[in-house]
C-alpha positions in Angstrom: -8.3 -2.0 -11.7 -6.4 -5.7 -11.3 -5.4 -6.2 -7.7 -3.3 -9.5 -7.9 -2.1 -11.3 -5.0 -4.0 -14.0 -2.5 -7.0 -11.9 -2.2 -9.5 -13.1 0.5 -12.5 -10.4 0.0 -13.6 -7.5 -2.1 -11.8 -5.1 -0.2 -8.4 -6.5 -1.1 -7.9 -8.2 2.1 -5.2 -11.2 1.7 -4.2 -14.2 3.2 -1.1 -12.8 5.1 -3.2 -9.3 6.2 -6.9 -9.7 6.8 -8.0 -7.5 9.5 -11.0 -4.9 9.5 -8.6 -2.3 8.7 -6.1 -4.1 5.7 -7.6 -2.3 2.7 -5.4 -1.1 0.9 -3.5 -2.1 -2.6 -0.1 -0.6 -3.2 1.1 -0.7 -6.6 4.5 -1.8 -6.9 7.5 0.4 -8.1 9.0 -2.2 -9.8 6.2 -4.6 -11.9 3.4 -1.5 -12.2 0.9 -4.4 -10.4 -1.3 -3.6 -7.6 -0.7 -6.2 -4.6 -2.1 -6.2 -1.0 1.2 -6.7 0.5 4.8 -7.6 0.2 3.8 -11.2 0.7 1.9 -11.5 -1.9 4.2 -9.7 -4.6 7.1 -11.9 -3.2 5.1 -15.2 -3.9 4.0 -13.9 -7.3 6.7 -12.4 -8.9 10.3 -13.4 -10.2 12.1 -9.8 -9.4 12.8 -8.1 -6.1 10.7 -5.4 -4.6 12.2 -2.0 -5.7 10.6 1.0 -3.6 9.0 3.7 -4.8 11.5 6.9 -5.2 11.1 9.8 -3.2 10.6 12.1 -5.9 7.7 10.4 -7.2 5.7 10.1 -3.9 3.5 12.4 -5.6 2.2 9.4 -7.9 -1.0 8.2 -7.0 -0.1 4.1 -6.3 -2.0 3.6 -3.1 -6.1 2.3 -3.8 -8.5 2.3 -0.8 -10.1 -1.2 -1.0 -13.4 0.0 0.9 -14.3 3.1 -2.1 -11.6 2.2 -5.1 -10.3 5.7 -4.7 -6.2 5.9 -5.8 -3.9 8.1 -3.2 -0.6 9.2 -3.7 2.1 7.8 -1.6 2.3 11.1 0.3 -1.4 11.5 1.2 -1.1 7.7 2.1 2.1 7.8 4.3 0.3 11.0 6.0 -2.8 9.7 7.1 -4.4 6.7 8.9 -7.6 6.6 6.9 -8.9 7.0 2.9 -9.5 10.7 2.5 -12.2 9.7 -0.6 -14.8 7.5 2.3 -12.7 8.0 5.5 -12.4 4.0 5.9 -9.7 3.6 8.5 -6.4 1.7 7.5 -4.3 -0.4 9.7 -2.0 2.1 11.5 0.6 -0.8 11.4 1.1 -0.6 7.7 3.8 1.7 8.4 6.2 -0.7 9.5 6.8 -1.8 6.0 7.0 1.1 4.7 10.6 0.7 3.9 10.0 -2.2 1.8 7.7 0.0 -0.7 9.0 3.5 -0.7 12.8 5.1 -0.5 13.0 6.3 3.2 14.7 9.2 5.1 13.8 8.7 8.1 14.5 12.9 8.9 11.6 14.0 6.3 9.2 10.6 7.3 5.7 11.2 9.8 5.3 8.3 12.0 2.2 6.9 12.7 -0.1 5.6 15.6 
């Protein structure tokens, strides 16, 4: 599976986000391409980001950079680690959910 953007290692860390826990890539709804973050998308695409609609949150659109397991958006939004390999994810990624995923604050589970 190809990951686009300014990747700096095999676990999908990029030049923008590269802590030990920054190991996910998100398939962007607008272009069907995996990027580690919205900044990588902005640097490489000529279109605006479109958030995943809530009715498609059961789509596998999040990739663990550690094991390459794919999660649905709901699985990802409701955990802080990979359901396949238990690698820890950066809880602060939830601060960017509104960029990637259509939001309805009353339905959202918050992390951390």
